[in-house]
N, C-alpha and C positions, 0 to 999 in steps of 0.2 A: 580564542574559541572556548566557550564555556561548555565543555562536554557534560558536566554534571547536570546543568540546566537542560541540555538537549535530551539526555537519557532519562532524567527524572521527571521532566515536565513535558517537553515537546513530543517525544514518542508516545507516552501514555495519552496525552491530549489528542494526538492524531488518531490513535487506535480507538479512543472513545468516539471521536467524530466519524471514523470509518464505520463503526457499529451502528451509529445513528443513521448514517447514509444508507447502509444496508437495509435498515428498517423502512426508511423513507422511499427509496427508489428500487430496492431489491438488489440482491447480490448477483454478480455476473451479468448485469445489464449494461447497455451502452452508457446510460446516465451515471451508473456507479463507476465504471472504468474511466469515464471522462473526469469525474470528481477526483479519483485517485491520481491521475496524471497531473491535473492542475494543482492539486493540493501538495503533492510531493514536490513539484517544481517550485512552488512558493516557499516551502520549508527549506529546500536546498539553497534557494537564492538568499533567504534570510540568513543562512549560515555561510554565505559566500562560496557555495558549492564545495565546501570542505569535503575531502575524500572520505572521511569516516562517516559523515552524514549521508553522503551519496551511497556508500556501501551498506549502511544500515537500511536505507530504503530499498536497495537492491534485494536484500534479504527479505524484507516485508513483501516486496513485489513478487518474488519467487514463491513465497508462502501463499499469497493470494492466488497466484496463477495455478499453483498445484491444487488448491481447494476448488477453483473454478473448473479445472479439468476433471476433478472427481465428480462434481455436480453434473457436468455435461457428459461424463462417461468416456472421455477421451484422454489420451496421453500423446503429446506431440502430434496432434492431428489424427491419430489412429484410435479406433474404438478399443476400449479396454475389454478384455475377456473375463 
């Protein structure tokens, strides 16, 4: 497993593509989340579902989920005050 390649190339490339997809289909849309799921799965498979790769994408997923909740004004399904 080439972790240097993963962290120096794969993650930044994925983040750039994520930003492009946000511009193309909008953030927190079904199309965006579908792209997120499919693209994360492809990267994880590329790296044989390495635990560090999967954990990195869990961190990214949690970050995106938090941002989506801020945009929608909810936290864990409850309206934020």
